N, C-alpha and C positions, 0 to 999 in steps of 0.2 A: 490305351487305357492304362492308367497307373494304379495298381492295387498294392496296398500295404497292410501289414498286420502290426497292431500296437498292443503292448502288454504293460500293465501297471498295477499298482496296489489297489487303485480305486478308479471309478469311472471319470472323476474329475481330472485325475492325472493323465489318463489315457486320452480323453477328449482334448485336453490342453496340448498334448504332443501332436495329435492328429490335425487340429485346426491350425496350429502354428506351421506345420509342414505342408499340408495339402490345401489349407484355406477353407473358406466357408462353402465352396462348391462341392466339397467332398460328399459322397453318398455312403451311408453306413450300410454295409452288406450283411454283417452279422455281429452280434454281441453275445458273449457267453462268459461264464465263470470257469476257470481252469485251476488245477492244482499244479504247483511248481516247486522245485527245490526239494528240500528234505534230505534225509540220510538213509540209504538202503530202503527207500520207499516209505519211510516214516517221517512224521512231522512236516508234511507238505503244506505249503502256504497257499491260500486261496488268492488268485489273481484275476483281474478282468482283462479279457481279450476282445479287441474290436478290430474287425476287418473293414477297410474302407477303400473306395475307388474314386478316381477323378480322371476326366479326359485331359491328357497332358496339354494338347494344343489349346483347348477351350480354357483350361486352367490358367495357362500362361497369358492368354488374351484377356480373360476376365480379371485376372489379378491386376493387370495394367490399368484396365478401365475402372475397376473398383478403387484402385489407389487414387486415380484422378477424381472420381466422384467423392471419395472420402476427403480428399484435400479441399474440395469446394465446400462440402458440408462442414468440415472442421473450421474453415475460415468463418462461416456464419456462426457456428457454435462458439468459436473463439471470441468473437466480438461480445456476445452475450455473457460468456464466461468471465471475460476480463472485467466487465462492469460489476458482476456479482463478487468477483474476487477483490476488486478495488474496494467495494463497500465493506466486505468482510475484513480485509486487511486494515482499512481505515479505522473501523471500530476497534479492532484489536490494538492497533497502534495508539489510538486515542486513549484507550483504557490503560495501556501500559504507562502512558505519560501523565495520566491524571493522578492527582493526589488522592489518598483515601480519606482525606479530611471530610467531615460531614457535620451538619448542624447537630448539636447535642440532643435536640428533641427527636431526631431521626435515628439516633444510634441504636435504640432498642429494636426498631423495625429492621435495621440491617442485621442485627444479631439473629432475629427470628428468621429472616430470609436465608441467611447463611446456614443456619441450623437445619433448614429444609432443603439444602442442596444448591442454593443459588450461589454462583460465583461471587466472591466479595466485591470484585471490581464492577461486575454487572449490577449488583445490588446498590453499590455506592453511586453509580452513574444514574440509575433510575430515581433513587431517592433525592439526589442533588437536583435532578430536573424538576422534582416537586418543589424543592426549596426555591428554585429560580422562578417558578410560575405561580406559586401560591404563598401568600403571607401566612406562614404557619404560626407565627408568634402569638397571634390573637385567637388561635383555635384551641378549643378545649380538647381533652383526650379523645372523647368519643367522636368528635368531628374529624380529628386528625386520623383516627383509625379508618373512618369511612373514606377519606381522601386517598390514603395509601392503598386501601383495598381497591378503590376505583381505578387508580393509576395502574395497578397490577393487571386488572381486568382489561383495560384498554391496551396495555402493552402486549397482551396475548394475541391481539389482532382479530382476524376473521376466522370463521369455521366454514369449511367447504366440503361437505360429504358428497358422495356420488349422487348425481342427478341423472335419472334415466329419462331419455328423450324418445320420441317416435323413431328417429333415425338410430340405427345401431351404433352403440358406443363401445369402444374397446378400452378396458382398464388394465394398465400395467402396474405390477407391484415390483419395485426395484429396491436395492439396498444391499448392505453387507451381509456376509454369512452369519447364520445363527441368531437372527433377530425375530424369526417367526413369520416370514412372508407367506409360506404355504398355509399355515394354520389360520393366519389373518384372512387370506383369500377365502378359505373354506367357511369361515364365520360369516363373511359378507355374502357369499353365495347362498348360505343357509337362510340368512335373513331375507334375501330377495325372494327365494323360493317359498318361504313360509308366508310371505305377504300374498302370494298367489296371483300377482298382477303381471309378472313379466317372465319371459323365457330367458334361460341362461345357458351359455356354453363355456366350457373350461378349456384352456390351452396351457400346457406346460412347455416352457423353453429351458427348463432346468434339467438338461440331459447330462449334466456333470454328476448328478447324484441320483443313483438308482432309487434310493430311499424316498427322495422327493417325488419322483414319478409314481412310485407305489403308494405313497401316502395320499396323493391327489386322486389316484385311481380308486382307492377305498372310499373317499368322500364322494366322488362322482357316482359310484354305485349306490351308496346309501341315499344320496339326494336324487338319484335317477337323472343326472345331468350328463350329457355327452362330453367326453374328454378327448382331446387330440394332442399329440406330441409333435413339436416342431424343432428343427435343427438350425434353420436359417430363415432369413426374411422371406424367401420365395415360398418356403413351406408355410409360413405364417399367412401369407396372402391367400394361398390355396385353402388353408383351414378356415379362414374368415369367409371365403366364398361358400364353403360348405355349411357355414354357420349363418348364412345370410337371413335365415328366418328367426334368429335370436335377437332379442332387444339389447342384450348386454353380453359381452364376452370378457371374461376375467383371465388375464395372462400372468402366470407365475414365471418369473425370470430367475436365472441362476444367481445365487449369492456371489457378489464380487468383492474381493478384498479391496479396500480403498487405496492400497499400495500398488495395485496393478491397473494402470490407466488403460492398457490395451484391452483388458477384459471389459472394463466399463464402456469403452468405445464400441465394443461388440454389442452390448446391450443397447446403446444409443442408436446404433444402426437399425436394430430390430424395432425400436419405438418409432424411429423416423419413417419407417415404411408404411405407417398407418396415419390416416388423416384425422378422423374423428375419434380422439383418444383423450384419456386422462392418465396422468402418471402419479403414482403414490410412492413416496420415499418412506420406507419402513425403518424406523430407528428404535433401538432399545433404550428406555429411559435410564437403565442402570449402567450404560456405557460411560466411562470417564470423559470429562469435558474435552480434554486434549485430543482424545481419539475422535470424539464427535466432531470437533472442528476440522480435523483432517478429513473425515468422511464428507462433511459438507463442502469442503474445498473441491474434492474430486467429483462429487455428484452435482455440483453447480452446473454441469452440462445440461441437466434436466431442468431447464430454467422455469418451466411452468408447473413443476411438481408440487404436490400437496403432501403434508407430513402426517404419518401415522406413528404414534408412540406405543410400543409394546412393553410387556413385562412390568407393569405397574404393581403387580402383586409381589414382585421380588424386591421391592424397595419401599421404604417409608417416605422417601423424598421425591417431590415433584419438581425440584429445582431445575433439572436439566431441560424441562419443557420451556421455562422462561429463558434459560441460557441460550438455547437454540434459537428461540424467537428473537432474542436480542441481536444475534449475529446473522440470522438467516430468516428474512422476513416473509417466507412463503407461508400460506395459510395452513392451519391445523385442520385435521379431518376427523380421525378416530383415535381412540385409546383402547388398549386391551389390558385385561388384568387377570389372565388365567388361560388355561389350555382348553377349557370346555367349548365345544362347538354345538349349537350356535351362540351360546352365551359368552360372557366375559369379553364383550366388545360393545362399545357405545360411541355415539357421536360426541366429540370433545365438548364438555360442558365448561365454558370459560369461568363461570361464577364458582363452580365447584373447584376448579384448578386454582383459581386465585385464593379461594378459602383455604386450600391445603398449603399454599405457599405462605399464607399469613398465620397459619396455626402454630401456636406456641407448644413446643415439645416438653 
C-alpha cells in the first residue's frame, strides 16, 4: 500500500497533484485544514492537507488497463470530435474569407445585431443568406423586419430541456470554472421538487473545491434531497446504485479550464461510465467570443451535450447565444438570469431571444 500526504493552498491544487501521481484509483483517507509557515508562530497560512492511499501492484496494473481503455474510448471520441472540429473550423475559415459586403437594405439589421453582441462576421453571414434566399427588393420595411426576425429565430435551432422518463436518468452539468454550474443544478433540482412528481438525488464530483461541496450540501438540506460525493467513476456507479429509487440524479462536475485537456478527459470518463444520461454544457453569456470558441473546441468531446447559458443578468447583450449557435449547433436548453434559487432560470424562449437580438439600443 502506497500512502502519501499532499499539501497545497486549496483542494483543487492538492487533488490535481494527487490524481496526477496516484491516479483515479487513489482512496482519500483524510482531509483537513492546517496552518503552516509564518514567523515565530505568527501569520500562519491556512493550507489543505489530504492523505491518500493506493495499492501499488493494483495501481500499476490498472493504470496499464485504464490507458488501453482510454485509448479505445479516445479513438471513438476522436472521430466524433474531428467532425465537430471540422465543422467549427470550416465555419470560422469561411467567415474569415468572406467579404463583409452586404445589401444596403440589410445594413441597418447588421448594425442592430452587432450592437446586441453578435459578431460582425456572423451577422453578415446570416443576413447574406437571407439575401440569397429571399427577394428583399420588393419587400416593405415591416415585411423585411418579420423576415429577419424569423431567420434569427430559425437560426437558434431547437430547445431541449430535461425530459424525465420512467427509467432513471442521470444529468451531468459540465463546463469551465465560474459559470454557475452548481447554482444552475440547484435551480433545476428545486423546480423538479416543487412540481412534486419526481424523486431526485444529488451527486457532486466537484471534489476540487470544498466550497462547491458545501454549497450543494446546503441546497440538499434545504430541499431535503440526498447528496453523495464521488471521486471516480467506480464511486459514481455505487452512488447510482444507492439512488436506484430516484427518477432523476443530477451530477455536479468540477469546473475544468478549457486549456487543460487532461482534466476534461477525466470528466469525459465519468460521463462515459453511465448509459442513460444527458449532458448539459454550462456557458456564461458574458464570456468573450474568442474564449467561448476555445471552450467549444475542447468540450466538443461531449458530442450530444445541450447548452445552458448563465449570467444573462450581467449583460445587456444576448449576441453570444447566436454566436455559439452559429458555430456549435447543439440544442439550447435553459437560460439563467440571477442567483436566486429556484427562480432566475427558465427554458430558453427562442422568440424572446430573437426579439432581444433584434432590439434597437
